[in-house]
Legacy VTK file of the C-alpha trace (Angstrom):
# vtk DataFile Version 3.0
C-alpha trace
ASCII
DATASET POLYDATA
POINTS 192 float
14.227 74.996 46.656
10.812 76.099 47.119
7.034 75.869 46.738
4.703 78.627 45.950
0.958 79.439 45.688
-0.505 82.455 44.027
-4.004 83.636 43.306
-5.373 85.918 40.773
-8.674 87.455 39.845
-9.338 89.883 36.805
-8.428 89.927 33.150
-6.282 86.953 31.725
-5.384 88.275 28.284
-7.332 88.693 25.137
-8.615 86.053 22.807
-6.648 86.336 19.565
-7.977 83.028 17.727
-8.453 85.021 14.327
-12.075 86.204 15.056
-12.581 89.745 15.987
-13.567 89.245 19.542
-13.496 92.628 21.379
-13.274 91.604 24.886
-10.978 90.279 27.692
-11.447 87.009 29.710
-12.818 87.669 33.142
-11.050 84.897 35.139
-10.102 83.761 38.635
-7.895 80.986 39.599
-4.585 79.853 41.110
-0.964 79.189 40.168
1.497 76.850 41.728
5.044 76.816 41.250
7.907 74.501 42.213
11.460 75.662 41.713
14.962 74.568 42.033
17.712 77.238 42.251
21.685 77.427 42.108
22.894 80.499 43.852
26.622 79.513 43.058
26.880 78.599 39.728
26.742 81.980 38.045
28.395 84.326 40.774
27.617 86.145 43.931
24.224 87.822 42.625
22.841 85.618 39.756
20.706 82.497 40.489
19.838 79.799 37.571
16.668 78.142 38.391
14.421 75.212 36.888
10.635 76.093 37.592
7.509 74.185 36.990
4.399 76.561 36.952
0.915 75.493 36.704
-2.306 77.737 36.274
-5.721 76.671 36.829
-8.438 79.112 36.013
-12.067 79.647 35.413
-13.322 82.281 33.283
-16.015 83.844 31.242
-15.879 86.071 28.174
-18.390 87.575 25.772
-17.993 89.533 22.586
-18.772 90.526 19.101
-17.717 88.204 16.296
-17.932 89.255 12.515
-19.045 85.992 10.734
-20.103 86.190 6.846
-22.954 84.169 7.013
-24.343 84.959 10.385
-23.652 88.779 10.209
-22.611 90.059 13.806
-22.726 87.455 16.342
-22.529 87.508 20.226
-20.328 84.815 21.625
-20.550 84.038 25.312
-18.289 81.289 26.972
-17.500 79.850 30.132
-14.269 78.015 30.276
-11.767 76.057 32.525
-8.235 76.169 31.540
-5.038 74.813 32.808
-1.691 75.553 31.735
1.488 73.328 32.685
4.873 75.187 32.071
8.447 74.560 32.785
10.787 77.478 32.769
14.542 78.055 32.928
14.933 81.250 34.823
17.771 83.553 35.615
17.418 85.919 38.710
19.205 89.025 40.065
19.845 88.786 43.764
21.652 91.785 45.310
22.955 91.364 48.736
20.649 93.640 50.941
21.082 92.868 54.636
21.702 89.798 56.502
17.876 88.259 56.255
16.253 90.240 53.659
17.048 89.518 49.766
15.119 91.358 46.899
15.174 89.584 43.496
14.158 90.128 40.018
14.040 87.863 37.177
12.519 86.184 34.135
12.565 82.908 32.320
11.778 81.055 28.996
9.710 78.027 28.972
7.214 75.675 27.357
4.759 72.950 28.238
1.154 72.232 27.457
-2.238 74.144 27.840
-5.710 72.912 27.734
-9.244 74.353 27.830
-12.688 72.961 28.211
-15.396 75.360 27.265
-19.040 75.863 26.724
-20.345 78.450 23.974
-23.213 80.087 23.099
-23.942 81.992 19.825
-26.660 84.497 19.241
-27.281 86.845 16.325
-29.534 89.503 15.442
-31.795 87.193 13.253
-32.667 85.120 16.193
-30.264 82.347 15.675
-29.114 80.694 18.927
-26.696 77.839 19.056
-25.282 76.095 22.151
-22.526 73.823 21.783
-19.541 72.236 24.048
-15.676 72.029 23.156
-14.152 69.312 25.517
-10.651 69.330 26.573
-8.920 70.767 23.638
-5.051 71.174 24.174
-1.874 72.036 22.703
1.757 72.914 23.363
2.490 76.205 24.607
5.603 78.536 24.290
5.999 81.083 27.433
8.107 83.748 28.777
7.746 85.319 32.337
9.052 87.958 34.452
8.922 88.044 38.292
10.156 90.051 41.286
9.906 89.934 45.153
11.709 89.694 48.366
12.937 86.486 50.025
13.031 86.952 53.920
15.022 84.292 56.064
12.870 82.774 58.643
15.534 80.579 60.401
17.078 77.030 60.109
17.493 77.446 56.460
13.724 78.187 55.823
12.630 81.344 53.879
9.313 82.929 52.872
8.898 84.902 49.804
6.179 87.214 48.538
6.407 87.811 44.513
4.609 89.267 41.610
4.757 87.028 38.521
3.591 88.062 35.102
3.489 85.390 32.138
2.891 85.572 28.476
2.156 82.336 26.814
0.956 81.548 23.332
-0.840 78.251 22.002
-3.013 77.007 19.589
-5.776 74.820 21.216
-8.238 75.117 18.371
-5.863 75.354 15.486
-5.254 79.134 15.476
-2.844 80.934 17.631
-4.149 82.286 21.113
-2.113 84.505 23.294
-2.622 85.020 27.018
-1.002 87.228 29.602
-1.473 86.843 33.220
-0.212 88.170 36.438
-0.444 86.843 39.848
0.705 87.401 43.435
2.764 84.094 44.821
3.694 83.307 48.320
6.391 80.773 48.409
8.000 78.707 51.204
11.478 77.327 50.798
14.458 75.606 51.877
18.190 76.611 51.269
20.796 74.088 51.542
LINES 1 193
192 0 1 2 3 4 5 6 7 8 9 10 11 12 13 14 15 16 17 18 19 20 21 22 23 24 25 26 27 28 29 30 31 32 33 34 35 36 37 38 39 40 41 42 43 44 45 46 47 48 49 50 51 52 53 54 55 56 57 58 59 60 61 62 63 64 65 66 67 68 69 70 71 72 73 74 75 76 77 78 79 80 81 82 83 84 85 86 87 88 89 90 91 92 93 94 95 96 97 98 99 100 101 102 103 104 105 106 107 108 109 110 111 112 113 114 115 116 117 118 119 120 121 122 123 124 125 126 127 128 129 130 131 132 133 134 135 136 137 138 139 140 141 142 143 144 145 146 147 148 149 150 151 152 153 154 155 156 157 158 159 160 161 162 163 164 165 166 167 168 169 170 171 172 173 174 175 176 177 178 179 180 181 182 183 184 185 186 187 188 189 190 191
């Protein structure tokens, strides 16, 4: 059993909502994960886990959108997004010494994603429009990959730095959006 906290800064994937936005979302935020693992069920080197991963991000993006009536329009937005995902994971954990255990794995999952965004549209004809979309949410499907090292620190406790990459797809505005995110987590856990 373990709890992890991760931080990320940089691009969080690409908007793919049917418009031709040609930019990435510049974002920063945190990822929390809570997992329960069974190291005995599948054999000596395989672990099966159930994991809850939440992502909280604040981001900005801007790009050109081709709209038939308005010609080319620049869209800028600031957004706050949350993703609450549940994963069924499988990890390979070879035995490497008495206190240091590297691992690599992945999982399939799903959950809910929500976005609150402020948008501004501007075009070459001088048209400007500000509008707000509040609390739009939808179900999300997700896959993840992770790898790291688990270091035993005594009395059943361990610490584990890891790299996690998540890819999820959702439909918060009625059209499919896909995101990819990577972050570094530091987990503290207990083996019993």
